C-alpha positions as CSV (number, residue, x, y, z in Angstrom):
1,X,0.1,0.0,-0.1
2,X,1.5,3.3,-0.8
3,X,1.3,6.6,1.2
4,X,-1.0,9.1,0.0
5,X,-0.6,12.8,0.9
6,X,-2.5,16.0,-0.1
7,X,0.5,18.1,0.7
8,X,2.0,19.9,-2.5
9,X,5.6,20.1,-2.8
10,X,6.7,23.7,-3.4
11,X,9.8,24.5,-5.4
12,X,12.8,25.5,-3.4
13,X,13.1,29.4,-3.1
14,X,16.0,30.8,-4.7
15,X,17.2,34.2,-4.4
16,X,16.0,36.3,-7.4
17,X,19.0,37.2,-9.6
18,X,19.1,41.0,-10.3
19,X,20.9,42.0,-13.7
20,X,24.2,43.7,-13.0
21,X,22.6,46.9,-14.6
22,X,20.1,47.1,-11.7
23,X,22.2,46.0,-8.8
24,X,22.4,48.5,-6.0
25,X,20.7,51.1,-8.3
26,X,18.3,52.6,-5.8
27,X,19.7,54.9,-3.1
28,X,17.6,55.1,0.2
29,X,16.7,59.0,0.4
30,X,13.8,58.6,2.8
31,X,15.2,61.5,5.0
32,X,14.8,63.9,2.1
33,X,11.5,65.3,0.6
34,X,8.9,64.4,-0.3
35,X,9.0,61.8,2.3
36,X,11.0,63.3,5.0
37,X,10.7,60.4,7.4
38,X,11.8,60.4,10.9
39,X,15.2,59.0,11.4
40,X,14.0,56.0,13.4
41,X,11.4,55.2,10.7
42,X,14.0,55.6,7.9
43,X,16.5,53.3,9.6
44,X,13.8,50.6,10.3
45,X,12.6,50.8,6.8
46,X,16.1,50.7,5.4
47,X,17.1,47.5,7.5
48,X,13.8,45.9,6.4
49,X,14.4,46.6,2.6
50,X,17.9,45.3,3.0
51,X,16.3,41.8,3.7
52,X,13.3,41.9,1.3
53,X,13.4,40.2,-2.2
54,X,14.5,43.5,-3.6
55,X,17.3,43.9,-1.6
56,X,19.8,43.4,-4.4
57,X,18.7,46.9,-5.8
58,X,19.0,48.7,-2.8
59,X,22.2,51.0,-2.3
60,X,23.4,53.6,-0.1
61,X,21.4,55.1,2.8
62,X,21.6,58.9,2.4
63,X,21.4,61.4,5.3
64,X,21.5,65.1,5.1
65,X,24.5,66.6,7.0
66,X,21.9,68.6,9.2
67,X,20.5,65.4,10.5
68,X,23.6,63.4,11.3
69,X,23.5,64.2,15.0
70,X,19.8,62.8,14.9
71,X,21.0,59.8,13.0
72,X,24.0,59.0,15.4
73,X,21.8,59.2,18.4
74,X,19.4,56.9,17.0
75,X,22.1,54.3,15.9
76,X,23.4,54.5,19.4
77,X,20.1,53.3,20.9
């Protein structure tokens, strides 16, 4: 007697390959207008994006010089 299962085998998940032209294409400028996010929100969102399926397109986190003290304080927390 053979075992019967209703479970469907899903293919193994593989990381999506990003073409070299698109790799690290998008800088994270959440602290600049029009978004002007809080530093805490911008950091949280950036770290989340770096582990998303589109992470390979994510490049540098940008911070205006005027907000560096705020960024440093938040990173120390």
